[in-house]
C-alpha positions in Angstrom: 0.0 0.0 0.0 1.0 3.7 -0.3 1.8 5.3 3.0 3.7 8.2 4.6 6.5 6.9 6.8 8.7 8.8 9.3 12.0 7.1 9.6 13.5 9.3 12.4 13.1 12.6 14.2 14.0 15.7 12.2 13.5 13.8 9.0 11.0 14.7 6.3 7.9 12.5 5.9 8.6 9.9 3.2 6.0 8.9 0.6 6.4 5.2 0.0 4.4 2.9 -2.4 5.3 -0.6 -1.2 4.4 -0.7 2.5 2.8 -3.8 3.9 -0.9 -3.8 4.4 -1.6 -4.3 8.2 -2.7 -7.8 9.2 -5.7 -7.8 11.5 -6.6 -10.1 14.3 -9.7 -10.9 16.4 -11.7 -7.8 17.4 -9.9 -5.7 14.8 -10.9 -4.1 11.5 -9.0 -3.1 8.3 -10.2 0.3 7.2 -9.6 1.5 3.6 -9.0 5.2 4.2 -10.4 8.0 2.1 -9.0 10.9 4.0 -6.8 11.7 7.0 -6.1 14.9 9.0 -3.0 16.4 10.5 -2.7 17.4 14.1 0.0 19.3 16.1 0.9 15.9 17.5 2.3 14.8 14.2 4.5 17.9 14.0 5.9 17.3 17.5 6.6 13.7 16.8 8.6 14.7 13.7 10.6 17.1 15.8 11.3 14.4 18.3 9.5 16.3 21.1 7.0 13.6 22.1 7.0 10.8 24.5 7.5 7.1 23.4 9.1 7.8 20.1 9.7 4.8 17.8 10.7 4.6 14.2 9.8 3.9 11.5 6.2 5.0 12.1 3.2 5.9 10.0 1.8 9.0 11.7 -1.9 10.1 11.7 -4.5 10.0 14.3 -7.6 11.1 12.3 -9.1 9.1 9.5 -12.3 8.2 7.7 -13.1 5.5 5.1 -14.8 2.2 4.6 -14.4 -1.1 6.5 -12.6 -3.6 4.2 -12.1 -6.6 6.5 -12.9 -7.7 10.1 -11.1 -10.2 12.2 -14.3 -12.1 13.3 -17.0 -13.4 11.1 -19.7 -12.3 13.5 -18.8 -8.7 12.9 -19.3 -9.0 9.1 -22.0 -6.3 9.3 -19.2 -3.7 9.6 -17.8 -4.6 6.1 -18.5 -1.8 3.6 -19.7 0.7 6.2 -18.5 4.3 6.0 -16.7 5.1 9.3 -14.7 7.5 11.3 -12.1 6.4 13.8 -11.9 7.4 17.5 -8.1 7.8 18.0 -8.4 7.8 21.8 -7.4 4.1 22.5 -7.8 2.3 25.9 -9.2 5.2 27.8 -9.9 3.1 30.9 -12.7 2.7 33.4 -12.8 6.3 34.8 -14.6 9.1 33.0 -12.5 11.6 35.0 -9.1 10.7 33.6 -7.4 8.3 31.2 -5.9 5.0 32.5 -2.3 3.8 32.3 -2.8 2.0 29.0 -4.2 5.0 27.2 -2.6 5.8 23.9 -3.4 7.7 20.7 -3.5 6.2 17.1 -0.4 7.2 15.2 2.2 6.4 17.9 2.9 3.8 19.2 0.8 2.0 16.5 0.8 3.0 12.9 -1.8 5.6 12.0 -3.9 7.0 9.2 -1.4 8.5 6.7 -1.8 5.5 4.5 -4.3 3.6 2.3 -5.1 1.2 5.1 -5.1 1.2 8.9 -6.0 -1.5 11.4 -7.9 -0.5 14.5 -10.0 -2.3 17.2 -13.7 -2.5 16.2 -14.5 -0.6 19.4 -12.9 2.5 17.9 -15.2 2.6 14.8 -18.3 4.8 14.5 -20.5 5.4 11.5 -19.6 8.5 9.6 -22.2 11.3 10.0 -24.2 11.1 6.8 -24.0 14.9 6.1 -20.2 14.9 6.2 -17.9 14.2 3.3 -15.0 11.8 4.1 -12.7 14.8 4.2 -14.9 16.6 6.7 -15.3 13.5 8.8 -11.5 13.0 8.9 -11.2 16.5 10.3 -13.3 15.7 13.3 -11.9 13.1 15.8 -8.8 14.3 17.7 -9.3 18.0 17.6 -13.1 17.8 17.9 -12.9 15.4 20.9 -10.2 17.5 22.7 -12.2 20.7 22.4 -15.5 18.9 23.2 -14.2 17.6 26.5 -12.5 20.9 27.3 -15.7 22.9 26.8 -18.5 20.6 28.1 -16.9 18.1 30.4 -14.2 20.1 32.1 -15.6 23.6 31.3 -19.2 22.7 31.9 -20.3 25.3 29.4 -23.9 26.4 29.6 -26.1 28.3 27.1 -25.7 32.0 27.4 -22.3 31.9 29.1 -19.3 33.9 27.8 -16.4 32.0 26.3 -12.9 33.1 25.3 -11.0 30.9 22.8 -7.3 31.7 22.8 -5.3 31.4 19.6 -8.1 30.9 17.1 -7.0 29.2 13.9 -5.8 25.8 15.1 -8.0 22.7 14.6 -8.9 22.4 18.3 -9.6 26.2 18.6 -11.8 26.2 15.5 -13.8 23.3 16.9 -14.1 25.0 20.3 -15.6 28.0 18.5 -18.0 25.8 16.5 -19.2 23.9 19.6 -19.6 27.1 21.7 -21.5 29.0 19.1 -23.9 26.1 18.3 -24.6 25.7 22.0 -25.7 29.3 22.4 -22.7 30.8 24.1 -21.2 34.3 23.5 -17.8 33.7 22.1 -14.7 35.9 21.8 -11.3 35.0 20.4 -7.6 36.0 20.3 -5.1 35.6 17.5 -1.9 37.1 16.2 -3.5 37.7 12.8 -6.5 40.0 12.1 -7.6 37.7 9.2 -8.1 34.9 11.6 -10.2 37.1 13.9 -12.3 38.2 10.9 -12.9 34.5 10.0 -13.9 33.7 13.5 -16.5 36.5 13.4 -17.8 35.1 10.2 -18.3 31.8 12.1 -20.2 33.5 14.9 -17.7 35.0 17.3 -18.8 38.3 18.7 -15.3 39.8 18.5 -11.6 39.3 19.0 -8.3 41.0 19.7 -4.7 40.6 18.7 -2.7 39.0 21.6 0.4 40.7 20.2 -1.0 44.0 21.4 0.3 45.0 24.9 -3.2 45.9 26.1 -5.0 43.0 24.5 -6.6 42.0 27.8 -8.0 45.5 28.4 -9.3 45.6 24.8 -11.0 42.3 25.3 -12.6 43.2 28.6 -14.0 46.4 27.1 -15.2 44.7 23.9 -17.0 41.9 25.9 -18.2 44.4 28.5 -17.1 42.1 31.3 -15.2 38.9 32.0 -15.6 35.3 30.9 -17.2 32.2 32.3 -15.1 29.7 30.4 -11.6 30.2 28.9 -10.1 27.7 26.5 -6.3 27.8 26.0 -4.2 25.3 24.1 -1.0 27.4 24.0 0.0 28.2 27.6 1.8 31.4 26.6 2.8 34.2 28.9 -0.7 35.7 28.4 -2.2 32.9 30.5 -1.6 35.0 33.6 -4.0 37.6 32.2 -6.8 35.0 32.2 -7.1 35.4 36.0 -8.1 39.0 35.5 -10.4 38.2 32.6 -12.2 35.5 34.6 -15.7 36.0 36.1 -16.3 34.6 39.6 -16.6 30.8 39.1 -14.8 30.8 35.8 -13.4 27.5 34.4 -10.1 27.9 32.7 -9.3 24.8 30.7 -5.9 24.2 29.1 -4.2 21.4 27.0 -1.4 21.0 24.6 0.9 23.8 25.6 2.2 24.7 22.1 3.8 28.0 23.2 5.8 26.9 26.3 4.2 24.0 28.1 4.5 25.7 31.4 2.2 27.8 33.4 3.4 31.4 34.2 3.3 32.8 37.7 -0.3 33.3 38.8 -2.0 35.5 41.4 -3.3 32.8 43.8 -5.3 35.3 45.9 -7.5 36.2 42.9 -7.9 32.5 42.0 -9.4 31.5 45.4 -11.3 34.8 46.0 -13.0 34.5 42.6 -13.3 30.7 43.0 -11.7 30.1 39.6 -11.1 26.5 38.5 -8.0 25.8 36.5 -8.4 22.5 34.7 -6.2 20.3 32.5 -7.6 18.0 29.9 -6.4 15.4 27.4 -8.4 13.9 24.5 -11.6 12.3 25.8 -13.4 9.1 26.7 -15.7 6.9 24.5 -18.7 8.6 26.1 -17.3 12.0 25.2 -16.8 10.8 21.6 -20.4 9.6 21.4 -21.7 12.8 22.9 -19.7 14.8 20.3 -21.1 12.7 17.4 -24.6 13.2 18.7 -24.1 16.9 18.7 -22.6 16.9 15.2 -25.6 15.0 13.8 -28.2 17.0 15.7 -26.8 20.4 14.6 -25.4 19.3 11.3 -22.0 20.7 12.3 -19.4 20.9 9.5 -15.7 21.1 10.5 -13.6 24.0 9.2 -11.1 22.8 6.6 -8.2 25.0 5.7 -6.7 23.0 2.8 -6.5 19.6 1.2 -3.3 17.9 0.1 -2.8 14.6 -1.8 -1.2 12.0 0.4 2.1 12.2 -1.4 2.4 15.9 -0.3 2.1 15.2 3.5 5.5 16.9 4.1 4.2 20.1 2.6 1.1 19.8 4.7 3.1 19.6 7.9 5.2 22.6 6.8 2.0 24.6 6.5 1.1 23.5 10.0 4.6 24.5 11.2 4.0 28.0 9.7 0.9 28.5 11.8 -1.0 30.2 9.0 -3.8 27.8 8.7 -7.4 28.3 10.0 -9.0 24.9 10.7 -7.9 21.5 9.7 -5.4 20.4 7.2 -6.5 17.3 5.3 -4.8 14.5 3.3 -6.8 13.1 0.5 -6.1 9.4 0.1 -8.8 8.2 -2.2 -12.0 9.3 -4.0 
């Protein structure tokens, strides 16, 4: 099969045409992929800045396609179905946190940047009928991460005011979609005015450039007050400003840490006096994934796609992600 293979850290992604098709076992399915999507995770693995590195590896956590084979004849009903893959493997028994065996498709096991991928049947869900394969491929990792951040950790309610930090990434664009569809008032930050304008087209009420020294004051004036939920995937120096922007009882939810990975010094007195919750989150449980799909189907949500590349150009797609110029998800087209 054709696949994108990473042979070592700091190496370009290699397009190869003679990679072995995965062999499936009991409880597994072979999915013929139509589309895959990039995530920041793929970029960090390529740079060697991710735990549990192993090479060679086929990257890719997100994918959609059709079921080609199953490992058990009593699961034949899956064959031919259009599916998306939940890349959050072995979550564990606790809804509150992932277990010790938790892992994500695309490392340590080969992922979706290929014509075929093998996954446990428990990770398959029927593709929402209103989505194309490319739209469906955009959904799993980023959609699940932002869903859990907003609704499970952030406990977002209709009418609350939300701040999405660093709009433009896949996770942030989903957070904006989810929050707007749920009836929240949403504001954003970005380093680029064009991204703020795009967010406003999608339903945000406003946004500011976090490169401005007074961005937090601008935001407070624009929103005429503070925020009930703040979603941050960067953990930049501006994180400390969230405490001042938070309403009493605010939930500040963070993940990823693409800017620094460390929390800056925070004013603890304001945190306890305003009863602010600062919450970390990672991916999501099977229940979270099912709730997200139900929401997608109910509100006919369509993911935001920035660009589509043929599989052979995966390295160019990663370089676009590296530039930070995209708005929404970057897709690899694998088959018609």
